[in-house]
PyMOL CGO cylinders between C-alpha atoms (Angstrom):
from pymol import cmd
from pymol.cgo import CYLINDER

trace = [
    CYLINDER, -40.17, -5.59, -51.71, -38.52, -2.72, -53.60, 0.3, 1, 1, 1, 1, 1, 1,
    CYLINDER, -38.52, -2.72, -53.60, -40.51, -0.26, -51.52, 0.3, 1, 1, 1, 1, 1, 1,
    CYLINDER, -40.51, -0.26, -51.52, -39.32, -1.86, -48.25, 0.3, 1, 1, 1, 1, 1, 1,
    CYLINDER, -39.32, -1.86, -48.25, -35.72, -1.85, -49.43, 0.3, 1, 1, 1, 1, 1, 1,
    CYLINDER, -35.72, -1.85, -49.43, -35.88, 1.75, -50.52, 0.3, 1, 1, 1, 1, 1, 1,
    CYLINDER, -35.88, 1.75, -50.52, -37.21, 2.87, -47.11, 0.3, 1, 1, 1, 1, 1, 1,
    CYLINDER, -37.21, 2.87, -47.11, -34.63, 0.84, -45.22, 0.3, 1, 1, 1, 1, 1, 1,
    CYLINDER, -34.63, 0.84, -45.22, -31.78, 2.22, -47.23, 0.3, 1, 1, 1, 1, 1, 1,
    CYLINDER, -31.78, 2.22, -47.23, -33.13, 5.79, -46.71, 0.3, 1, 1, 1, 1, 1, 1,
    CYLINDER, -33.13, 5.79, -46.71, -33.16, 5.27, -42.86, 0.3, 1, 1, 1, 1, 1, 1,
    CYLINDER, -33.16, 5.27, -42.86, -29.74, 3.70, -42.89, 0.3, 1, 1, 1, 1, 1, 1,
    CYLINDER, -29.74, 3.70, -42.89, -28.20, 6.52, -44.98, 0.3, 1, 1, 1, 1, 1, 1,
    CYLINDER, -28.20, 6.52, -44.98, -29.66, 9.21, -42.69, 0.3, 1, 1, 1, 1, 1, 1,
    CYLINDER, -29.66, 9.21, -42.69, -28.43, 7.37, -39.55, 0.3, 1, 1, 1, 1, 1, 1,
    CYLINDER, -28.43, 7.37, -39.55, -24.96, 6.81, -41.13, 0.3, 1, 1, 1, 1, 1, 1,
    CYLINDER, -24.96, 6.81, -41.13, -24.60, 10.49, -41.86, 0.3, 1, 1, 1, 1, 1, 1,
    CYLINDER, -24.60, 10.49, -41.86, -25.88, 11.44, -38.42, 0.3, 1, 1, 1, 1, 1, 1,
    CYLINDER, -25.88, 11.44, -38.42, -23.56, 8.92, -36.70, 0.3, 1, 1, 1, 1, 1, 1,
    CYLINDER, -23.56, 8.92, -36.70, -20.38, 10.10, -38.30, 0.3, 1, 1, 1, 1, 1, 1,
    CYLINDER, -20.38, 10.10, -38.30, -19.08, 11.40, -34.95, 0.3, 1, 1, 1, 1, 1, 1,
    CYLINDER, -19.08, 11.40, -34.95, -16.43, 8.78, -34.44, 0.3, 1, 1, 1, 1, 1, 1,
    CYLINDER, -16.43, 8.78, -34.44, -14.97, 9.37, -37.93, 0.3, 1, 1, 1, 1, 1, 1,
    CYLINDER, -14.97, 9.37, -37.93, -14.85, 13.11, -37.45, 0.3, 1, 1, 1, 1, 1, 1,
    CYLINDER, -14.85, 13.11, -37.45, -13.20, 12.70, -34.05, 0.3, 1, 1, 1, 1, 1, 1,
    CYLINDER, -13.20, 12.70, -34.05, -10.47, 10.63, -35.67, 0.3, 1, 1, 1, 1, 1, 1,
    CYLINDER, -10.47, 10.63, -35.67, -9.99, 13.37, -38.30, 0.3, 1, 1, 1, 1, 1, 1,
    CYLINDER, -9.99, 13.37, -38.30, -9.94, 15.90, -35.47, 0.3, 1, 1, 1, 1, 1, 1,
    CYLINDER, -9.94, 15.90, -35.47, -7.19, 13.97, -33.83, 0.3, 1, 1, 1, 1, 1, 1,
    CYLINDER, -7.19, 13.97, -33.83, -5.19, 13.88, -37.06, 0.3, 1, 1, 1, 1, 1, 1,
    CYLINDER, -5.19, 13.88, -37.06, -5.82, 17.54, -37.58, 0.3, 1, 1, 1, 1, 1, 1,
    CYLINDER, -5.82, 17.54, -37.58, -4.44, 18.41, -34.13, 0.3, 1, 1, 1, 1, 1, 1,
    CYLINDER, -4.44, 18.41, -34.13, -0.90, 17.59, -35.28, 0.3, 1, 1, 1, 1, 1, 1,
    CYLINDER, -0.90, 17.59, -35.28, -0.06, 21.18, -36.16, 0.3, 1, 1, 1, 1, 1, 1,
    CYLINDER, -0.06, 21.18, -36.16, 2.55, 21.66, -38.86, 0.3, 1, 1, 1, 1, 1, 1,
    CYLINDER, 2.55, 21.66, -38.86, 5.56, 23.71, -37.85, 0.3, 1, 1, 1, 1, 1, 1,
    CYLINDER, 5.56, 23.71, -37.85, 7.03, 25.99, -40.55, 0.3, 1, 1, 1, 1, 1, 1,
    CYLINDER, 7.03, 25.99, -40.55, 4.96, 25.87, -43.71, 0.3, 1, 1, 1, 1, 1, 1,
    CYLINDER, 4.96, 25.87, -43.71, 2.43, 28.81, -43.87, 0.3, 1, 1, 1, 1, 1, 1,
    CYLINDER, 2.43, 28.81, -43.87, 0.07, 26.97, -46.28, 0.3, 1, 1, 1, 1, 1, 1,
    CYLINDER, 0.07, 26.97, -46.28, 0.07, 23.93, -44.00, 0.3, 1, 1, 1, 1, 1, 1,
    CYLINDER, 0.07, 23.93, -44.00, -0.84, 26.15, -41.01, 0.3, 1, 1, 1, 1, 1, 1,
    CYLINDER, -0.84, 26.15, -41.01, -3.72, 27.71, -42.99, 0.3, 1, 1, 1, 1, 1, 1,
    CYLINDER, -3.72, 27.71, -42.99, -4.92, 24.27, -43.96, 0.3, 1, 1, 1, 1, 1, 1,
    CYLINDER, -4.92, 24.27, -43.96, -4.66, 23.14, -40.34, 0.3, 1, 1, 1, 1, 1, 1,
    CYLINDER, -4.66, 23.14, -40.34, -6.75, 26.06, -39.02, 0.3, 1, 1, 1, 1, 1, 1,
    CYLINDER, -6.75, 26.06, -39.02, -9.31, 25.58, -41.82, 0.3, 1, 1, 1, 1, 1, 1,
    CYLINDER, -9.31, 25.58, -41.82, -9.61, 21.81, -41.42, 0.3, 1, 1, 1, 1, 1, 1,
    CYLINDER, -9.61, 21.81, -41.42, -9.89, 22.06, -37.66, 0.3, 1, 1, 1, 1, 1, 1,
    CYLINDER, -9.89, 22.06, -37.66, -12.81, 24.48, -37.85, 0.3, 1, 1, 1, 1, 1, 1,
    CYLINDER, -12.81, 24.48, -37.85, -14.56, 22.46, -40.58, 0.3, 1, 1, 1, 1, 1, 1,
    CYLINDER, -14.56, 22.46, -40.58, -14.27, 19.26, -38.55, 0.3, 1, 1, 1, 1, 1, 1,
    CYLINDER, -14.27, 19.26, -38.55, -15.69, 20.98, -35.46, 0.3, 1, 1, 1, 1, 1, 1,
    CYLINDER, -15.69, 20.98, -35.46, -18.55, 22.28, -37.61, 0.3, 1, 1, 1, 1, 1, 1,
    CYLINDER, -18.55, 22.28, -37.61, -19.19, 18.74, -38.83, 0.3, 1, 1, 1, 1, 1, 1,
    CYLINDER, -19.19, 18.74, -38.83, -19.17, 17.33, -35.30, 0.3, 1, 1, 1, 1, 1, 1,
    CYLINDER, -19.17, 17.33, -35.30, -21.71, 19.86, -34.09, 0.3, 1, 1, 1, 1, 1, 1,
    CYLINDER, -21.71, 19.86, -34.09, -23.72, 20.00, -37.31, 0.3, 1, 1, 1, 1, 1, 1,
    CYLINDER, -23.72, 20.00, -37.31, -24.26, 16.19, -37.47, 0.3, 1, 1, 1, 1, 1, 1,
    CYLINDER, -24.26, 16.19, -37.47, -26.44, 16.48, -34.36, 0.3, 1, 1, 1, 1, 1, 1,
    CYLINDER, -26.44, 16.48, -34.36, -29.08, 18.34, -36.49, 0.3, 1, 1, 1, 1, 1, 1,
    CYLINDER, -29.08, 18.34, -36.49, -29.17, 15.87, -39.31, 0.3, 1, 1, 1, 1, 1, 1,
    CYLINDER, -29.17, 15.87, -39.31, -32.04, 13.85, -37.85, 0.3, 1, 1, 1, 1, 1, 1,
    CYLINDER, -32.04, 13.85, -37.85, -34.30, 16.76, -37.04, 0.3, 1, 1, 1, 1, 1, 1,
    CYLINDER, -34.30, 16.76, -37.04, -34.06, 18.20, -40.56, 0.3, 1, 1, 1, 1, 1, 1,
    CYLINDER, -34.06, 18.20, -40.56, -34.20, 14.90, -42.33, 0.3, 1, 1, 1, 1, 1, 1,
    CYLINDER, -34.20, 14.90, -42.33, -37.12, 13.53, -40.30, 0.3, 1, 1, 1, 1, 1, 1,
    CYLINDER, -37.12, 13.53, -40.30, -39.00, 16.85, -40.75, 0.3, 1, 1, 1, 1, 1, 1,
    CYLINDER, -39.00, 16.85, -40.75, -38.56, 16.48, -44.50, 0.3, 1, 1, 1, 1, 1, 1,
    CYLINDER, -38.56, 16.48, -44.50, -39.64, 12.84, -44.55, 0.3, 1, 1, 1, 1, 1, 1,
    CYLINDER, -39.64, 12.84, -44.55, -42.41, 13.04, -42.01, 0.3, 1, 1, 1, 1, 1, 1,
    CYLINDER, -42.41, 13.04, -42.01, -45.15, 13.52, -44.63, 0.3, 1, 1, 1, 1, 1, 1,
    CYLINDER, -45.15, 13.52, -44.63, -43.30, 12.04, -47.60, 0.3, 1, 1, 1, 1, 1, 1,
    CYLINDER, -43.30, 12.04, -47.60, -45.30, 9.95, -50.06, 0.3, 1, 1, 1, 1, 1, 1,
    CYLINDER, -45.30, 9.95, -50.06, -42.23, 8.42, -51.68, 0.3, 1, 1, 1, 1, 1, 1,
    CYLINDER, -42.23, 8.42, -51.68, -41.01, 7.00, -48.35, 0.3, 1, 1, 1, 1, 1, 1,
    CYLINDER, -41.01, 7.00, -48.35, -44.31, 5.87, -46.84, 0.3, 1, 1, 1, 1, 1, 1,
    CYLINDER, -44.31, 5.87, -46.84, -42.78, 3.43, -44.33, 0.3, 1, 1, 1, 1, 1, 1,
    CYLINDER, -42.78, 3.43, -44.33, -40.26, 5.92, -43.09, 0.3, 1, 1, 1, 1, 1, 1,
    CYLINDER, -40.26, 5.92, -43.09, -43.06, 8.45, -42.74, 0.3, 1, 1, 1, 1, 1, 1,
    CYLINDER, -43.06, 8.45, -42.74, -45.14, 6.03, -40.61, 0.3, 1, 1, 1, 1, 1, 1,
    CYLINDER, -45.14, 6.03, -40.61, -42.08, 5.22, -38.53, 0.3, 1, 1, 1, 1, 1, 1,
    CYLINDER, -42.08, 5.22, -38.53, -41.46, 8.93, -37.82, 0.3, 1, 1, 1, 1, 1, 1,
    CYLINDER, -41.46, 8.93, -37.82, -45.06, 9.52, -36.94, 0.3, 1, 1, 1, 1, 1, 1,
    CYLINDER, -45.06, 9.52, -36.94, -45.10, 6.58, -34.54, 0.3, 1, 1, 1, 1, 1, 1,
    CYLINDER, -45.10, 6.58, -34.54, -41.73, 7.64, -33.12, 0.3, 1, 1, 1, 1, 1, 1,
    CYLINDER, -41.73, 7.64, -33.12, -43.19, 11.09, -32.36, 0.3, 1, 1, 1, 1, 1, 1,
    CYLINDER, -43.19, 11.09, -32.36, -46.12, 9.62, -30.55, 0.3, 1, 1, 1, 1, 1, 1,
    CYLINDER, -46.12, 9.62, -30.55, -44.78, 6.69, -28.56, 0.3, 1, 1, 1, 1, 1, 1,
    CYLINDER, -44.78, 6.69, -28.56, -42.43, 7.11, -25.60, 0.3, 1, 1, 1, 1, 1, 1,
    CYLINDER, -42.43, 7.11, -25.60, -41.80, 3.36, -25.56, 0.3, 1, 1, 1, 1, 1, 1,
    CYLINDER, -41.80, 3.36, -25.56, -40.59, 3.46, -29.24, 0.3, 1, 1, 1, 1, 1, 1,
    CYLINDER, -40.59, 3.46, -29.24, -38.40, 6.46, -28.34, 0.3, 1, 1, 1, 1, 1, 1,
    CYLINDER, -38.40, 6.46, -28.34, -36.78, 4.56, -25.52, 0.3, 1, 1, 1, 1, 1, 1,
    CYLINDER, -36.78, 4.56, -25.52, -36.36, 1.49, -27.68, 0.3, 1, 1, 1, 1, 1, 1,
    CYLINDER, -36.36, 1.49, -27.68, -34.59, 3.50, -30.37, 0.3, 1, 1, 1, 1, 1, 1,
    CYLINDER, -34.59, 3.50, -30.37, -32.34, 5.03, -27.75, 0.3, 1, 1, 1, 1, 1, 1,
    CYLINDER, -32.34, 5.03, -27.75, -31.36, 1.59, -26.43, 0.3, 1, 1, 1, 1, 1, 1,
    CYLINDER, -31.36, 1.59, -26.43, -30.74, 0.23, -29.93, 0.3, 1, 1, 1, 1, 1, 1,
    CYLINDER, -30.74, 0.23, -29.93, -28.67, 3.27, -30.89, 0.3, 1, 1, 1, 1, 1, 1,
    CYLINDER, -28.67, 3.27, -30.89, -26.61, 2.85, -27.67, 0.3, 1, 1, 1, 1, 1, 1,
    CYLINDER, -26.61, 2.85, -27.67, -25.77, -0.77, -28.50, 0.3, 1, 1, 1, 1, 1, 1,
    CYLINDER, -25.77, -0.77, -28.50, -25.03, 0.03, -32.19, 0.3, 1, 1, 1, 1, 1, 1,
    CYLINDER, -25.03, 0.03, -32.19, -22.34, 2.47, -31.17, 0.3, 1, 1, 1, 1, 1, 1,
    CYLINDER, -22.34, 2.47, -31.17, -18.91, 1.12, -31.82, 0.3, 1, 1, 1, 1, 1, 1,
    CYLINDER, -18.91, 1.12, -31.82, -16.29, 3.86, -31.50, 0.3, 1, 1, 1, 1, 1, 1,
    CYLINDER, -16.29, 3.86, -31.50, -13.28, 3.42, -33.83, 0.3, 1, 1, 1, 1, 1, 1,
    CYLINDER, -13.28, 3.42, -33.83, -10.05, 3.75, -31.91, 0.3, 1, 1, 1, 1, 1, 1,
    CYLINDER, -10.05, 3.75, -31.91, -11.64, 3.73, -28.42, 0.3, 1, 1, 1, 1, 1, 1,
    CYLINDER, -11.64, 3.73, -28.42, -11.80, 0.71, -26.09, 0.3, 1, 1, 1, 1, 1, 1,
    CYLINDER, -11.80, 0.71, -26.09, -15.45, -0.21, -26.11, 0.3, 1, 1, 1, 1, 1, 1,
    CYLINDER, -15.45, -0.21, -26.11, -15.44, -2.87, -23.38, 0.3, 1, 1, 1, 1, 1, 1,
    CYLINDER, -15.44, -2.87, -23.38, -12.91, -1.16, -21.12, 0.3, 1, 1, 1, 1, 1, 1,
    CYLINDER, -12.91, -1.16, -21.12, -14.73, 2.08, -20.70, 0.3, 1, 1, 1, 1, 1, 1,
    CYLINDER, -14.73, 2.08, -20.70, -17.68, 0.62, -18.73, 0.3, 1, 1, 1, 1, 1, 1,
    CYLINDER, -17.68, 0.62, -18.73, -21.35, 1.44, -19.04, 0.3, 1, 1, 1, 1, 1, 1,
    CYLINDER, -21.35, 1.44, -19.04, -21.15, 5.16, -18.22, 0.3, 1, 1, 1, 1, 1, 1,
    CYLINDER, -21.15, 5.16, -18.22, -18.01, 5.70, -20.26, 0.3, 1, 1, 1, 1, 1, 1,
    CYLINDER, -18.01, 5.70, -20.26, -19.67, 4.20, -23.29, 0.3, 1, 1, 1, 1, 1, 1,
    CYLINDER, -19.67, 4.20, -23.29, -22.89, 6.10, -22.64, 0.3, 1, 1, 1, 1, 1, 1,
    CYLINDER, -22.89, 6.10, -22.64, -20.99, 9.43, -22.58, 0.3, 1, 1, 1, 1, 1, 1,
    CYLINDER, -20.99, 9.43, -22.58, -19.07, 8.43, -25.79, 0.3, 1, 1, 1, 1, 1, 1,
    CYLINDER, -19.07, 8.43, -25.79, -22.27, 7.35, -27.50, 0.3, 1, 1, 1, 1, 1, 1,
    CYLINDER, -22.27, 7.35, -27.50, -24.03, 10.59, -26.58, 0.3, 1, 1, 1, 1, 1, 1,
    CYLINDER, -24.03, 10.59, -26.58, -21.32, 12.73, -27.97, 0.3, 1, 1, 1, 1, 1, 1,
    CYLINDER, -21.32, 12.73, -27.97, -20.15, 10.59, -30.83, 0.3, 1, 1, 1, 1, 1, 1,
    CYLINDER, -20.15, 10.59, -30.83, -22.87, 8.07, -31.66, 0.3, 1, 1, 1, 1, 1, 1,
    CYLINDER, -22.87, 8.07, -31.66, -26.53, 8.10, -32.56, 0.3, 1, 1, 1, 1, 1, 1,
    CYLINDER, -26.53, 8.10, -32.56, -27.75, 8.47, -28.93, 0.3, 1, 1, 1, 1, 1, 1,
    CYLINDER, -27.75, 8.47, -28.93, -26.84, 12.14, -28.93, 0.3, 1, 1, 1, 1, 1, 1,
    CYLINDER, -26.84, 12.14, -28.93, -28.55, 12.60, -32.30, 0.3, 1, 1, 1, 1, 1, 1,
    CYLINDER, -28.55, 12.60, -32.30, -31.78, 11.02, -31.06, 0.3, 1, 1, 1, 1, 1, 1,
    CYLINDER, -31.78, 11.02, -31.06, -31.68, 13.08, -27.85, 0.3, 1, 1, 1, 1, 1, 1,
    CYLINDER, -31.68, 13.08, -27.85, -31.33, 16.27, -29.92, 0.3, 1, 1, 1, 1, 1, 1,
    CYLINDER, -31.33, 16.27, -29.92, -34.19, 14.98, -32.15, 0.3, 1, 1, 1, 1, 1, 1,
    CYLINDER, -34.19, 14.98, -32.15, -36.47, 14.39, -29.15, 0.3, 1, 1, 1, 1, 1, 1,
    CYLINDER, -36.47, 14.39, -29.15, -35.64, 17.78, -27.60, 0.3, 1, 1, 1, 1, 1, 1,
    CYLINDER, -35.64, 17.78, -27.60, -36.24, 19.42, -31.04, 0.3, 1, 1, 1, 1, 1, 1,
    CYLINDER, -36.24, 19.42, -31.04, -39.71, 17.79, -31.20, 0.3, 1, 1, 1, 1, 1, 1,
    CYLINDER, -39.71, 17.79, -31.20, -40.43, 18.81, -27.60, 0.3, 1, 1, 1, 1, 1, 1,
    CYLINDER, -40.43, 18.81, -27.60, -39.54, 22.43, -28.24, 0.3, 1, 1, 1, 1, 1, 1,
    CYLINDER, -39.54, 22.43, -28.24, -41.41, 22.43, -31.57, 0.3, 1, 1, 1, 1, 1, 1,
    CYLINDER, -41.41, 22.43, -31.57, -44.48, 21.05, -29.88, 0.3, 1, 1, 1, 1, 1, 1,
    CYLINDER, -44.48, 21.05, -29.88, -44.31, 23.71, -27.11, 0.3, 1, 1, 1, 1, 1, 1,
    CYLINDER, -44.31, 23.71, -27.11, -43.95, 26.47, -29.65, 0.3, 1, 1, 1, 1, 1, 1,
    CYLINDER, -43.95, 26.47, -29.65, -46.97, 25.18, -31.64, 0.3, 1, 1, 1, 1, 1, 1,
    CYLINDER, -46.97, 25.18, -31.64, -48.98, 24.99, -28.48, 0.3, 1, 1, 1, 1, 1, 1,
    CYLINDER, -48.98, 24.99, -28.48, -47.93, 28.50, -27.45, 0.3, 1, 1, 1, 1, 1, 1,
    CYLINDER, -47.93, 28.50, -27.45, -48.92, 29.91, -30.87, 0.3, 1, 1, 1, 1, 1, 1,
    CYLINDER, -48.92, 29.91, -30.87, -52.38, 28.27, -30.65, 0.3, 1, 1, 1, 1, 1, 1,
    CYLINDER, -52.38, 28.27, -30.65, -53.10, 29.90, -27.32, 0.3, 1, 1, 1, 1, 1, 1,
]
cmd.load_cgo(trace, "trace")
Protein backbone atom coordinates (compact mmCIF):
# COMPACT_ATOMS: atom_id res chain seq x y z
CA UNK A 1 0.00 0.00 0.00
CA UNK A 2 2.88 2.35 0.80
CA UNK A 3 4.38 1.69 -2.64
CA UNK A 4 1.13 2.60 -4.42
CA UNK A 5 0.73 5.76 -2.35
CA UNK A 6 4.33 6.79 -3.06
CA UNK A 7 3.85 6.34 -6.81
CA UNK A 8 0.55 8.24 -6.87
CA UNK A 9 2.02 11.13 -4.90
CA UNK A 10 4.98 11.22 -7.31
CA UNK A 11 2.70 11.48 -10.35
CA UNK A 12 0.48 14.06 -8.67
CA UNK A 13 3.43 16.26 -7.71
CA UNK A 14 4.89 16.15 -11.22
CA UNK A 15 1.52 17.03 -12.75
CA UNK A 16 0.91 19.80 -10.21
CA UNK A 17 4.24 21.39 -11.07
CA UNK A 18 3.57 20.97 -14.78
CA UNK A 19 0.06 22.42 -14.51
CA UNK A 20 1.04 25.61 -12.75
CA UNK A 21 0.10 27.67 -15.80
CA UNK A 22 -3.04 29.25 -14.33
CA UNK A 23 -1.20 30.36 -11.23
CA UNK A 24 1.64 31.90 -13.23
CA UNK A 25 -0.85 33.66 -15.49
CA UNK A 26 -2.44 35.25 -12.43
CA UNK A 27 1.02 36.34 -11.27
CA UNK A 28 1.71 37.69 -14.74
CA UNK A 29 -1.50 39.72 -14.56
CA UNK A 30 -0.44 41.12 -11.19
CA UNK A 31 3.04 41.87 -12.50
CA UNK A 32 1.62 43.86 -15.43
CA UNK A 33 0.63 46.68 -13.11
CA UNK A 34 3.82 48.63 -13.68
CA UNK A 35 4.90 50.91 -10.86
CA UNK A 36 5.28 54.55 -11.77
CA UNK A 37 8.13 56.39 -10.01
CA UNK A 38 10.22 54.07 -7.86
CA UNK A 39 13.31 52.78 -9.75
CA UNK A 40 13.61 49.68 -7.56
CA UNK A 41 9.99 48.81 -8.18
CA UNK A 42 10.55 49.13 -11.94
CA UNK A 43 13.59 46.83 -11.76
CA UNK A 44 11.56 44.31 -9.74
CA UNK A 45 8.73 44.60 -12.28
CA UNK A 46 11.03 43.90 -15.23
CA UNK A 47 12.71 41.00 -13.43
CA UNK A 48 9.48 39.41 -12.20
CA UNK A 49 7.81 39.73 -15.61
CA UNK A 50 10.65 37.84 -17.31
CA UNK A 51 10.83 35.19 -14.59
CA UNK A 52 7.09 34.54 -14.83
CA UNK A 53 7.29 34.22 -18.63
CA UNK A 54 10.21 31.79 -18.19
CA UNK A 55 8.12 29.73 -15.77
CA UNK A 56 5.12 29.72 -18.13
CA UNK A 57 7.25 28.41 -21.00
CA UNK A 58 9.51 26.19 -18.86
CA UNK A 59 6.61 24.33 -17.25
CA UNK A 60 5.84 22.75 -20.63
CA UNK A 61 9.07 20.77 -20.40
CA UNK A 62 8.55 19.44 -16.87
CA UNK A 63 6.86 16.24 -18.07
CA UNK A 64 9.46 15.26 -20.70
CA UNK A 65 12.34 15.62 -18.25
CA UNK A 66 10.55 14.06 -15.27
CA UNK A 67 9.16 11.16 -17.29
CA UNK A 68 12.57 10.52 -18.85
CA UNK A 69 14.10 10.35 -15.36
CA UNK A 70 11.35 8.07 -14.03
CA UNK A 71 11.00 5.85 -17.10
CA UNK A 72 13.41 3.19 -15.83
CA UNK A 73 13.19 3.98 -12.13
CA UNK A 74 13.29 1.10 -9.68
CA UNK A 75 12.04 3.21 -6.77
CA UNK A 76 8.86 4.21 -8.62
CA UNK A 77 8.01 0.95 -10.35
CA UNK A 78 4.33 1.72 -10.99
CA UNK A 79 5.14 5.14 -12.44
CA UNK A 80 7.76 3.50 -14.64
CA UNK A 81 5.23 0.96 -15.93
CA UNK A 82 2.69 3.75 -16.55
CA UNK A 83 5.21 5.76 -18.58
CA UNK A 84 6.22 2.74 -20.64
CA UNK A 85 2.55 1.92 -21.36
CA UNK A 86 1.86 5.56 -22.17
CA UNK A 87 4.69 5.59 -24.70
CA UNK A 88 3.32 2.53 -26.48
CA UNK A 89 -0.46 2.98 -26.41
CA UNK A 90 -2.20 5.65 -28.50
CA UNK A 91 -5.46 4.84 -26.71
CA UNK A 92 -3.85 5.60 -23.32
CA UNK A 93 -2.36 8.82 -24.73
CA UNK A 94 -5.79 9.96 -25.88
CA UNK A 95 -7.34 8.95 -22.54
CA UNK A 96 -4.74 10.98 -20.64
CA UNK A 97 -5.40 14.00 -22.89
CA UNK A 98 -9.16 13.77 -22.27
CA UNK A 99 -8.67 13.42 -18.51
CA UNK A 100 -6.24 16.33 -18.43
CA UNK A 101 -8.72 18.43 -20.41
CA UNK A 102 -11.48 17.85 -17.85
CA UNK A 103 -9.17 18.36 -14.88
CA UNK A 104 -8.34 21.87 -16.07
CA UNK A 105 -10.04 24.44 -13.91
CA UNK A 106 -8.62 27.89 -14.63
CA UNK A 107 -8.56 30.24 -11.69
CA UNK A 108 -10.12 33.58 -12.51
CA UNK A 109 -11.48 32.54 -15.91
CA UNK A 110 -15.08 31.57 -16.65
CA UNK A 111 -14.93 27.83 -17.29
CA UNK A 112 -18.47 27.17 -18.44
CA UNK A 113 -18.91 30.42 -20.39
CA UNK A 114 -15.94 29.96 -22.70
CA UNK A 115 -17.39 26.97 -24.56
CA UNK A 116 -15.60 23.84 -25.66
CA UNK A 117 -13.06 25.48 -27.96
CA UNK A 118 -12.34 28.32 -25.55
CA UNK A 119 -11.66 25.88 -22.76
CA UNK A 120 -9.57 23.71 -25.08
CA UNK A 121 -7.37 26.65 -26.03
CA UNK A 122 -7.05 27.68 -22.37
CA UNK A 123 -6.22 24.13 -21.29
CA UNK A 124 -3.60 23.77 -24.03
CA UNK A 125 -1.80 26.95 -23.02
CA UNK A 126 -2.44 26.88 -19.28
CA UNK A 127 -3.38 23.35 -18.26
CA UNK A 128 -1.98 19.86 -18.56
CA UNK A 129 -3.19 19.30 -22.13
CA UNK A 130 -0.37 21.47 -23.47
CA UNK A 131 2.15 19.66 -21.28
CA UNK A 132 1.08 16.26 -22.55
CA UNK A 133 1.06 17.47 -26.16
CA UNK A 134 4.65 18.70 -25.67
CA UNK A 135 5.50 15.34 -24.07
CA UNK A 136 4.06 13.38 -26.99
CA UNK A 137 5.86 15.59 -29.52
CA UNK A 138 9.05 15.17 -27.50
CA UNK A 139 8.71 11.38 -27.62
CA UNK A 140 7.93 11.47 -31.35
CA UNK A 141 11.01 13.57 -32.15
CA UNK A 142 13.17 11.46 -29.82
CA UNK A 143 11.98 8.28 -31.57
CA UNK A 144 12.70 9.75 -35.01
CA UNK A 145 16.20 10.79 -33.93
CA UNK A 146 16.91 7.31 -32.53
CA UNK A 147 15.68 5.70 -35.75
CA UNK A 148 17.77 8.10 -37.84
CA UNK A 149 20.90 7.30 -35.83
CA UNK A 150 20.35 3.53 -36.22
CA UNK A 151 20.22 3.84 -40.03
